[in-house]
C-alpha positions in Angstrom: 4.0 17.9 -0.2 2.2 20.6 1.6 2.5 21.8 5.1 0.2 23.5 7.3 0.8 27.3 7.7 1.9 28.4 11.1 0.9 31.5 13.0 3.6 34.1 13.2 4.3 33.5 17.0 5.2 29.9 16.3 7.6 30.5 13.3 11.2 29.6 13.9 13.9 32.1 14.1 16.1 30.8 11.2 16.6 27.9 8.9 16.5 24.6 10.9 15.2 26.2 14.1 12.7 24.3 16.1 9.2 25.9 15.9 7.3 26.7 19.2 4.9 24.1 20.1 1.0 24.7 19.5 -1.3 24.5 22.6 -4.3 22.3 21.8 -5.9 22.4 25.3 -5.2 22.2 29.1 -5.2 19.0 31.3 -6.5 19.3 35.0 -5.3 17.2 37.7 -2.7 14.3 37.3 -4.8 12.3 35.2 -7.2 14.6 33.6 -10.1 13.3 35.6 -13.5 15.3 35.4 -16.5 13.3 36.3 -15.2 10.8 39.0 -13.0 13.0 41.1 -9.1 13.1 41.0 -7.8 10.7 43.7 -4.2 11.5 43.2 -4.2 14.7 45.4 -3.1 16.9 42.5 -6.7 18.2 41.6 -5.3 21.7 41.1 -2.5 20.8 38.6 -2.9 22.6 35.4 -0.6 21.3 32.3 -0.8 22.5 28.8 -1.5 20.1 26.1 1.3 20.7 23.5 1.6 19.6 19.9 4.8 19.9 18.0 4.7 22.3 15.1 5.6 21.5 11.5 9.5 21.1 11.2 11.6 23.3 8.8 14.5 22.4 6.9 17.4 21.4 7.4 15.9 18.4 9.7 19.3 16.9 10.3 20.9 13.4 10.0 19.2 11.2 7.5 15.8 12.8 7.9 16.4 15.3 4.9 17.4 12.3 2.8 14.3 10.3 3.9 12.1 13.3 3.2 13.5 13.9 -0.4 12.8 10.3 -1.1 9.4 10.6 0.3 8.6 13.7 -1.9 9.7 11.9 -5.0 7.7 8.7 -4.3 4.4 10.1 -2.9 2.1 12.4 -4.9 2.1 16.0 -3.7 -0.5 16.7 -1.0 -0.5 13.2 0.4 1.9 14.4 3.3 0.2 17.2 5.2 3.1 18.1 7.2 6.4 16.6 8.6 7.2 16.9 12.3 10.7 16.3 14.0 10.4 15.9 17.7 12.6 14.1 20.3 14.7 12.6 17.7 11.8 11.1 15.6 10.6 11.9 12.0 6.9 11.9 11.6 4.9 12.2 8.4 1.3 13.4 9.2 -0.9 11.9 6.4 -4.7 12.4 5.8 -6.5 9.0 6.5 -7.7 8.7 2.9 -4.1 8.7 1.6 -2.8 6.1 4.3 -3.1 3.2 2.0 -1.1 4.7 -0.9 1.4 6.2 1.4 2.1 3.0 3.2 2.4 1.1 0.0 5.0 3.7 -1.4 7.0 3.6 1.8 7.3 -0.1 1.5 8.1 -0.6 -2.2 10.0 2.5 -3.4 13.6 1.4 -3.7 14.9 4.7 -1.8 12.7 4.0 1.0 12.0 0.2 1.7 10.4 0.6 5.1 9.3 -3.1 5.1 8.7 -3.6 8.7 5.9 -2.2 10.7 7.1 -2.3 14.4 3.9 -1.2 16.0 0.7 0.7 15.8 0.0 3.2 18.6 -3.4 4.8 19.4 -3.9 8.2 21.2 -7.0 10.0 22.2 -6.9 13.8 22.5 -10.5 15.1 23.2 -9.4 18.7 22.9 -8.1 18.2 19.4 -11.6 18.8 17.6 -12.3 16.8 14.7 -9.1 14.8 15.3 -9.6 13.4 18.5 -8.3 10.0 17.6 -4.6 9.6 16.4 -3.2 6.4 15.0 0.8 6.3 14.8 2.7 3.6 12.6 6.2 2.9 13.6 8.1 1.7 10.5 11.7 0.5 10.0 13.8 -0.1 6.9 15.8 -3.3 7.1 17.2 -2.4 3.6 18.5 0.9 4.5 20.5 0.4 7.9 17.5 0.3 10.1 16.1 3.9 9.4 13.0 4.4 11.4 10.1 6.8 10.6 6.6 7.4 12.1 3.4 7.8 10.0 0.4 9.7 11.7 -3.1 9.9 10.9 -6.2 11.1 12.8 -9.9 10.7 12.7 -12.8 12.4 14.5 -14.8 10.7 17.4 -17.8 11.1 15.2 -16.3 9.1 12.5 -13.5 6.7 13.9 -12.7 5.1 10.6 -9.1 4.6 9.3 -8.0 2.2 6.5 -6.3 -0.9 7.5 -2.9 -1.3 6.2 -2.7 -5.2 6.9 -2.6 -5.7 3.1 0.8 -3.9 3.0 2.0 -4.8 6.5 0.4 -8.2 7.7 2.2 -7.7 11.0 -0.1 -4.9 11.8 -3.0 -7.3 12.2 -3.0 -7.7 16.0 -1.7 -4.1 16.5 -4.7 -2.7 14.8 -7.0 -5.0 16.7 -5.4 -3.6 20.0 -5.8 -0.1 18.9 -9.6 -0.9 18.0 -9.9 -2.6 21.7 -8.4 0.0 23.6 -9.4 3.3 21.5 -12.2 2.4 19.3 -10.7 3.2 16.0 -12.3 1.2 13.3 -9.8 0.0 10.7 -11.8 -0.4 7.6 -10.7 -3.6 5.5 -9.2 -5.4 8.4 -9.7 -9.0 8.1 -11.0 -9.8 11.7 -11.3 -6.7 13.6 -12.1 -8.2 17.1 -10.9 -7.5 20.8 -7.6 -8.8 21.8 -7.1 -7.8 25.3 -10.7 -7.3 26.8 -13.6 -9.7 26.7 -15.7 -9.6 23.6 -18.8 -8.0 25.5 -16.7 -5.3 27.3 -18.5 -2.0 27.1 -16.2 0.9 25.9 -12.6 1.4 25.1 -10.5 1.6 28.4 -7.5 3.8 27.0 -9.6 6.6 25.9 -9.3 9.9 28.0 -13.2 10.0 28.4 -13.3 6.2 29.8 -14.7 6.3 33.3 -12.3 5.8 36.3 -14.8 3.5 38.0 -14.4 -0.2 37.6 -14.3 -3.6 39.3 -12.3 -4.5 42.6 -9.1 -5.8 42.0 -7.7 -8.9 44.1 -4.1 -8.6 44.9 -2.5 -11.3 47.4 -5.6 -12.0 49.3 -6.5 -8.3 49.6 -8.9 -6.3 47.5 -8.4 -2.8 46.1 -11.6 -1.0 45.4 -12.3 0.7 42.0 -10.8 4.1 41.6 -14.2 6.0 42.0 -14.5 4.3 45.4 -11.4 5.4 47.0 -10.8 8.5 48.9 -10.8 12.0 47.2 -8.3 14.2 48.4 -9.8 17.5 47.0 
């Protein structure tokens, strides 16, 4: 396996130390609104967008055992880096290697991550060339409920990621939801259609660049106007 080199300022102080996170941009306001105004009253708030850096051994707990098994089962170079953050172990994989990695994680006797718990989409507009992130949450029923995450990325200009439904049939609806909300196209999915929004709905509502404007919402006889028609506090 190969890991992305880190700049000197992000290198840990010693073996097993946690590297400093990498800043990939800055969020303005409470919700990062740019075009339609921030109606939260926090228009001047500036928050750095931080990504955890590649971890260094020892990872701690069962993480080293899992990493050793992954290294033995998966060809060198398929895992770009390993991240340990907030008590979770994440293997970052190039999208072209996802199908092979998923099959090895499920079938290798030392791994046996048989269950795909969920598929999560994330949109990072500031992560140039990797704006769309998809995270697979896996659990091993054979090996005492161990859990890991597998993360892949795709650019906005080419939002294609291979489907893992052939390996994890339970990912069917999860991939449909990620397509619906973020616009990620899962190549090879048996029926990639919307699952939450109407079929003719324009855009993908959980992307960061999705406009705040919308339709009025009725609530107990009252009407709440769309966000872009509410009072602006800045």
